[in-house]
Every structure is written in C-alpha cells, then in structure tokens.
N, C-alpha and C positions, 0 to 999 in steps of 0.2 A: 725249906729251900734256902741254900746258902747264897748270899748276895753281897755285892759291893755297892755302897751308896757314895756317889761323887757329890761333893758340896759345891754350891755356888761360890765364886770368888768373893772373899770378904764376909762370908757367912760366919756367924758366931757359932763355933764348933760345939761348945758345951750346950748351948741352947738347942741346936738342931739335934744333938745326940739325945738330949732329954725328951724331945718330941718324938724321935724315932722309937725310943723305948716305950713311951706312952701309947704309940700306935701298934705295939706288939713285937717290935724287933728285939731280938736277943743280940746285943752288941758284944762281939768278941774282942775287937781291937779298933782303936782310933788311930789311923795312920795319916799324919798330916799331909803327906805327899799325894795320897790317892783317895782319901776319904775314910769311910767307916766300913768295916767288914763284920758280918754277922749272919744271922738267919732270921727268917720270918715264916710264919705258917703259910701254907698254900692259900692264895687268894688275898694275902695281905699286902702285896706289892703296890697296888694302886693307891692305898692310903699313904704310903711312904712317898710316892712320886708327887702327891699333891701338896706336900709340906713346903712352906717357905724355906729357902736356903738349900733345897735339894736340887741338884742339877740333873742327876740321872741315877736310876736304880738298875743294876745289871745282875743277872743271874750268873753265878760262877759255874763254869763248866770243867769237868774232869776229863783229861785225856790220858790214854794208856797206849804207849808204844809197844809193839810186839817184841818179844825177846829176840836177841841177836843170835 
C-alpha cells in the first residue's frame, strides 16, 4: 500500500524515518514540506501511526480521468 506519512512539527526527521523503516515501511522519498512517501505491507499502517513524531498516515489514492 502506498502511503504518505506526515510528521509532527519539530520531529527529528532522520530519527522518525529510521523508525518507519524498522516498522516495515519502504521509504521512497523524504519530502520536507509534506513528510515521507513510501509503501508498507497491508496491515502495517497501525504500527506507523503509533510512532512518536508521526502526525498522520494517509493512503495514496490514484485517480484516472476519462479520455477527452
């Protein structure tokens, strides 16, 4: 499942990213403005939400517009 993790204000980004990886997240990008983007196995979201420094974990959604 592709997700975006928003960090708490003032969270130590490197520390939180290390914890996310230890909890099973595959980190694709660390984007200072929005947080961390990556993927986690189905059922792994709750472990990420419980980490100190994590504000929110949101599943990425894909949208497809019909052709013109």
